C-alpha positions in Angstrom: 34.3 25.8 -2.2 32.9 25.5 -5.7 29.8 27.6 -6.5 27.6 24.6 -7.1 28.3 23.2 -3.7 27.8 26.7 -2.2 24.4 27.0 -3.8 23.3 23.7 -2.2 24.2 24.7 1.4 21.3 25.3 3.8 20.3 29.0 4.2 22.2 29.6 7.5 25.4 28.2 5.9 24.9 30.3 2.8 24.6 33.4 4.9 27.8 32.7 6.9 30.1 31.5 4.1 31.9 33.5 1.5 35.4 32.8 0.0 38.4 34.2 1.9 40.5 36.9 0.4 43.1 35.2 -1.8 45.7 37.9 -1.3 45.7 38.0 2.5 43.8 34.8 3.2 41.6 37.0 5.6 38.3 35.3 6.4 36.8 38.8 6.7 36.6 40.8 3.5 39.0 43.7 3.1 37.6 47.1 2.3 38.6 48.6 -1.1 38.1 52.3 -0.4 39.2 53.4 -3.8 37.4 55.5 -6.4 39.9 54.6 -9.1 42.0 51.6 -10.2 45.3 51.6 -12.0 45.3 50.3 -15.5 47.8 48.1 -17.2 47.8 47.4 -20.9 46.0 44.1 -20.2 43.2 45.8 -18.3 43.0 48.6 -20.8 42.6 46.1 -23.7 40.0 44.2 -21.8 37.9 47.4 -21.3 38.3 48.4 -24.9 37.1 44.9 -25.9 34.0 45.4 -23.8 34.8 43.7 -20.5 33.1 45.4 -17.6 32.5 43.6 -14.3 35.5 41.3 -14.6 37.9 44.3 -14.3 37.9 47.3 -12.0 37.3 50.4 -14.0 36.1 53.2 -11.8 34.2 53.4 -8.4 30.9 54.4 -9.9 31.0 51.5 -12.2 31.7 48.9 -9.6 34.0 47.9 -6.7 35.2 44.5 -5.3 33.2 45.0 -2.1 30.1 45.7 -4.1 30.6 42.6 -6.3 31.2 40.4 -3.2 28.0 41.7 -1.6 26.1 41.0 -4.8 27.4 37.5 -5.0 26.3 36.8 -1.4 22.9 38.2 -2.1 22.6 35.9 -5.2 23.2 33.0 -2.8 20.7 33.9 -0.2 18.0 35.1 -2.6 18.3 32.0 -4.9 19.0 34.5 -7.7 20.8 34.2 -11.1 22.0 37.8 -11.0 22.1 40.8 -8.7 22.8 44.5 -8.7 23.6 46.5 -5.5 22.6 50.1 -5.3 23.0 53.1 -2.9 19.6 52.6 -1.2 16.3 50.7 -1.4 14.7 53.5 -3.4 17.6 53.5 -5.8 17.0 49.8 -6.3 13.3 50.4 -7.1 14.1 53.3 -9.4 16.9 51.5 -11.3 14.8 48.4 -11.7 11.7 50.2 -13.0 13.5 52.6 -15.3 15.4 49.7 -16.6 12.2 47.8 -17.4 10.0 50.6 -18.6 9.8 53.3 -21.2 7.3 56.1 -22.0 3.9 54.7 -22.8 4.2 51.6 -20.6 1.9 50.7 -17.8 2.2 49.2 -14.3 -0.3 47.4 -12.1 0.6 48.0 -8.4 -0.9 47.0 -5.1 -2.5 49.9 -3.3 -0.4 49.3 -0.2 3.2 49.9 -0.9 5.9 52.0 0.8 5.0 55.6 0.6 8.0 56.7 -1.5 7.3 53.9 -3.9 3.7 55.0 -4.2 4.6 58.6 -4.7 7.1 57.8 -7.4 4.6 55.7 -9.3 1.7 58.1 -8.8 3.5 61.4 -9.3 7.0 61.1 -10.8 6.8 58.3 -13.3 3.8 60.1 -14.9 6.2 62.9 -15.8 8.0 60.3 -18.1 4.8 58.9 -19.6 4.6 55.8 -17.4 1.2 55.2 -15.9 0.2 53.1 -12.9 -3.1 51.5 -11.9 -3.4 50.8 -8.2 -5.4 47.8 -7.1 -5.9 45.5 -4.1 -3.9 42.5 -5.2 -5.7 40.3 -2.8 -8.7 40.7 -5.2 -7.4 38.7 -8.2 -10.2 39.8 -10.5 -9.3 43.5 -10.0 -5.7 42.6 -11.0 -6.9 41.0 -14.2 -9.2 43.9 -15.0 -6.4 46.4 -14.5 -4.1 44.8 -17.1 -3.9 46.6 -20.4 -2.1 45.7 -23.6 0.8 48.1 -22.6 1.1 46.6 -19.0 4.7 45.6 -18.5 5.1 45.2 -14.7 3.0 43.8 -11.8 4.4 45.3 -8.5 3.6 44.4 -4.9 5.3 43.7 -1.6 5.8 40.3 0.0 4.5 41.7 3.3 2.8 45.1 2.8 4.0 48.2 4.7 2.3 48.7 7.1 -0.9 46.7 6.7 1.0 43.4 6.7 -1.1 42.1 3.7 0.4 39.0 2.2 0.1 38.4 -1.6 -0.8 35.1 -3.3 2.4 34.5 -5.2 1.2 31.6 -7.2 -1.9 33.3 -8.4 -0.3 36.7 -9.1 2.7 35.2 -11.0 0.3 33.1 -13.0 -1.8 36.1 -14.0 1.2 38.2 -14.9 3.2 35.6 -16.8 0.1 34.5 -18.8 0.2 38.1 -20.1 4.0 38.3 -20.5 4.2 40.8 -17.6 7.3 41.0 -15.4 6.6 40.5 -11.7 8.5 42.7 -9.3 8.3 42.2 -5.5 9.7 44.3 -2.7 10.8 41.9 -0.1 12.1 44.4 2.5 9.5 43.7 5.2 10.2 40.0 5.1 13.9 39.5 4.1 15.1 36.4 2.3 15.1 34.5 5.6 11.3 34.7 5.8 10.5 34.3 2.1 12.4 34.1 -1.1 9.9 35.4 -3.8 12.2 34.2 -6.7 11.4 30.6 -5.5 7.7 31.4 -6.2 8.2 32.6 -9.8 8.7 36.3 -9.2 11.1 37.8 -11.8 12.8 40.6 -9.8 13.1 41.0 -6.1 13.9 44.4 -4.5 15.4 44.6 -1.0 16.2 47.7 1.0 19.3 46.2 2.5 19.3 49.1 4.9 16.8 47.1 6.9 17.0 43.4 7.9 20.0 42.6 5.6 22.3 45.1 7.4 20.4 44.7 10.6 22.0 47.4 12.7 20.6 50.7 11.3 24.1 51.8 10.3 24.3 51.5 6.5 22.2 52.4 3.5 21.9 50.0 0.5 19.6 48.4 -2.0 19.4 45.1 -3.9 17.9 44.1 -7.2 17.9 40.3 -7.5 16.7 38.4 -10.6 15.6 34.9 -11.7 13.5 35.2 -14.8 12.6 33.5 -18.1 11.0 36.7 -19.3 14.1 38.8 -19.1 17.5 38.4 -20.9 20.2 36.7 -18.7 22.3 39.8 -18.8 19.5 42.2 -17.8 21.2 43.1 -14.5 24.4 44.1 -16.3 22.3 46.0 -18.8 20.7 48.1 -16.1 24.1 48.4 -14.3 25.5 50.2 -17.2 22.6 51.9 -18.9 20.8 53.1 -15.7 22.6 52.7 -12.4 26.0 53.9 -13.6 24.4 56.8 -15.5 22.3 57.9 -12.5 25.3 57.6 -10.2 23.6 55.4 -7.6 26.2 52.7 -6.8 26.6 51.1 -3.4 29.6 52.5 -1.5 32.5 50.1 -0.7 32.2 50.7 3.0 28.4 50.1 3.0 28.9 47.0 0.9 31.3 45.7 3.5 29.0 46.5 6.4 26.0 44.9 4.6 28.0 41.8 3.7 28.9 41.4 7.4 25.2 41.9 8.3 24.1 39.0 6.1 26.2 36.6 8.3 23.9 37.2 11.3 20.6 37.5 9.3 19.3 34.0 10.2 20.0 34.3 14.0 18.6 37.8 14.2 15.4 37.0 12.2 14.9 33.8 14.1 14.7 35.8 17.3 12.8 38.8 15.8 10.1 36.5 14.3 9.6 34.8 17.7 9.4 38.1 19.5 6.9 39.5 16.9 4.6 36.6 17.5 4.8 37.0 21.3 4.0 40.7 21.0 1.2 40.1 18.5 -0.5 37.7 20.8 -0.1 40.0 23.8 -1.4 43.0 21.9 -4.4 41.0 20.6 -5.7 40.7 24.2 -4.8 44.2 25.4 -7.8 46.4 26.3 -6.3 49.6 24.9 -5.6 48.1 21.4 -8.3 47.9 18.8 -6.7 45.6 16.3 -3.5 43.8 15.5 -2.1 42.9 12.1 0.5 40.1 12.0 0.5 37.2 9.4 1.1 34.6 12.2 -2.2 35.4 13.9 -5.3 33.4 13.0 -7.1 36.7 12.7 -4.9 37.9 9.9 -6.9 37.9 6.6 -4.2 36.0 4.7 -3.1 33.7 7.6 -3.6 30.5 5.7 -1.8 31.9 2.7 1.1 33.1 4.9 1.4 29.6 6.5 1.7 28.1 3.0 4.3 30.6 1.8 6.4 31.5 4.9 8.1 29.2 7.3 8.3 32.2 9.6 6.0 35.2 9.8 8.5 38.0 9.9 9.7 40.6 12.5 7.2 43.3 11.7 3.7 43.9 13.1 1.2 46.7 13.3 -1.5 47.5 16.0 -4.1 50.2 16.3 -5.1 52.5 19.2 -8.1 54.9 19.1 -6.4 57.9 17.3 -3.2 59.6 16.3 -2.9 61.5 19.6 -3.0 58.2 21.6 -0.5 56.7 19.2 1.9 59.6 19.8 1.4 59.3 23.6 2.3 55.6 23.5 5.4 56.0 21.4 6.6 59.1 23.2 6.6 57.2 26.5 8.4 54.1 25.4 11.8 53.7 27.1 13.2 50.4 25.8 11.7 50.4 22.3 12.7 53.3 20.1 10.5 55.9 18.4 12.2 56.3 15.1 12.1 55.9 11.3 13.2 52.8 9.5 13.1 49.1 10.6 15.0 45.8 10.7 17.6 46.6 13.3 18.6 45.0 16.6 16.7 47.7 18.5 12.9 47.5 18.5 11.7 50.6 16.6 8.2 52.0 16.3 6.5 54.7 14.2 3.1 56.1 13.3 2.8 55.3 9.6 0.0 57.7 8.8 2.0 60.8 9.8 5.5 59.6 9.4 6.3 57.3 6.4 3.0 58.1 4.7 2.7 61.8 5.7 2.8 63.0 2.1 0.1 60.6 1.0 -3.5 62.1 1.0 -5.9 60.9 3.7 -8.2 59.5 1.0 -5.3 57.4 -0.4 -4.2 56.3 3.0 -7.7 55.0 3.7 -7.6 53.1 0.4 -4.3 51.6 1.5 -5.8 50.6 4.9 -3.6 53.0 6.9 -5.3 54.7 9.9 -4.3 57.5 12.2 -4.0 55.3 15.3 -1.8 52.7 13.6 1.5 51.9 15.3 4.1 49.9 13.3 6.6 47.8 15.3 9.9 46.4 14.0 11.0 43.9 16.7 14.6 43.8 17.8 16.6 41.5 20.0 15.5 42.7 23.4 13.9 40.3 25.9 10.2 40.0 25.0 9.1 40.3 28.6 10.9 43.6 28.9 9.3 44.9 25.7 5.9 43.9 26.9 6.5 45.8 30.2 7.7 48.8 28.2 4.6 48.8 25.9 2.2 48.1 28.8 3.5 51.1 30.7 3.1 53.4 27.7 -0.3 52.0 26.8 -1.5 52.7 30.4 -1.2 56.4 29.7 -4.0 56.5 27.1 
């Protein structure tokens, strides 16, 4: 199938289809578990002449499995270019260090994944890169935070764990009118729920470890780009001047696992989104639960915005009980749902964000992010919703 026809397929078909292996005619991709590739004079001369991705040079520089995974991500993100990395945090680091230099400034939403927040607030400052944190739902505060050296506006498509939804149109307009690159972490949603590049975002980050892979068995990250502000070869620039130099490529086996995961992304997310809505509605009327955050609920602060931007509302939700001790009691007594880190897999997983993912963030900053001690984050899996409700009800009855 020609690329143009492939690009015009519906999302589900894009996720399923990739060209068969020409050598073996296998419809499943072979795994190229090699760190090195043998040169001939033709390959050597191509490398000397500046060819990079079109030839296999060395495993840290690229691998056929990695390239095939990148091509599939281009299709489902609606991107012009893509770079795969060893993890989601590697994707964030490579993208930001590729975009920024000492003296540059970032405007970032207050509520981002804790490792992202820590990197911006503590590590990038060591390199002379400063960040101003704002509530991106307050557009005036975004405008006021922009300086003459602001180069990046950064936010999440669904914030972890507050479930806040950004106004893509407004934020992209503010950024682009100031020649600022918009970077969006789409991990909580996945490209099945929303494709930020379609809304004018310049760079999308995915922790492919989560919904892309979908089975909690492989780490990986994605940087996808569609931008008029950046040069067309920007992804290749940061492949060679940042990712390769830092030694953070995606491994061949993980690329193969994640490529396979993409094929079931639509059917998994369809079910996970439905289950999340069922759980959110159930939790909203539960007498032990103080509050529920889910973009599909009328009570969500950005519900109308979510309806405009998302055909589905995602497989993640958060609810709150009275305190951290109650939260621990609930999660420690679940039997079907899993008390664990990470998200996006076929098992329903839960965690206490304040003292797990955000443990190293100060209480003051957690309050600013809207993260409270009694919050419980739920990543819905593929179990029967009735069984999950029974499991949560039994655990909640103990508080």
